C-alpha positions as CSV (number, residue, x, y, z in Angstrom):
1,M,90.5,97.4,112.6
2,W,93.4,97.4,114.8
3,F,93.7,100.1,117.5
4,G,95.6,101.4,120.3
5,L,94.0,101.3,123.4
6,Q,94.7,102.7,127.0
7,R,93.3,101.0,130.1
8,E,94.6,100.3,133.8
9,G,97.9,102.6,132.7
10,R,98.8,100.2,129.7
11,S,99.0,101.1,126.2
12,S,98.3,98.2,124.1
13,F,97.1,97.7,120.3
14,G,94.6,95.0,118.9
15,H,90.9,94.5,118.0
16,D,88.0,93.3,119.4
17,G,84.5,92.1,118.0
18,G,81.9,89.7,118.2
19,D,78.9,88.6,117.0
20,S,75.7,87.5,118.4
21,G,76.2,85.6,121.5
22,V,80.2,86.1,121.0
23,A,82.6,88.6,122.4
24,T,86.4,88.5,121.6
25,V,89.6,90.8,122.6
26,C,92.7,90.3,121.3
27,F,95.6,92.9,122.5
28,F,99.3,93.1,122.8
29,D,101.2,95.3,124.9
30,P,104.6,95.8,123.1
31,C,106.6,97.4,126.0
32,A,105.8,94.5,128.2
33,D,106.0,92.0,125.3
34,V,102.8,90.4,126.4
35,G,99.7,89.8,124.4
36,V,96.0,88.2,125.5
37,V,93.4,86.8,123.9
38,A,89.8,86.5,125.5
39,L,87.0,84.4,123.5
40,A,83.8,84.7,125.6
41,N,80.0,83.2,124.7
42,G,78.3,86.5,125.5
43,N,77.6,89.9,124.2
44,W,79.0,93.4,125.1
45,R,76.9,94.0,128.0
46,P,78.6,96.7,130.5
47,V,79.4,95.0,133.8
48,R,79.9,97.5,136.5
49,G,80.3,100.2,134.1
50,D,82.8,98.4,131.8
51,Y,82.4,95.7,129.2
52,A,83.2,92.3,130.6
53,P,85.6,91.2,127.7
54,Y,87.8,94.3,128.7
55,L,88.0,93.3,132.3
56,I,89.0,89.9,131.6
57,M,91.4,91.3,129.5
58,D,92.6,93.2,132.4
59,R,93.0,90.4,134.7
60,L,95.0,88.5,132.0
61,F,97.1,91.2,131.9
62,D,97.6,91.3,135.6
63,A,98.4,87.9,135.7
64,A,101.1,87.8,133.2
65,P,104.6,86.8,134.2
66,G,106.2,90.3,135.3
67,L,103.4,92.6,134.8
68,G,100.7,91.7,138.1
């Protein structure tokens, strides 16, 4: 199911998911016209109080030209 997400002052929509040993995120920021996809071999375990795939997604958005 696609859903909206507010993180780091950014509004995006997308999807996350996974299976045993896999975690994925795919989100799009329509205001910036930028999307990110992160696929990882791992589970949705908390890292510093947040989930690692979301932390990776935040860094990818920050690295996008014009957003960082």
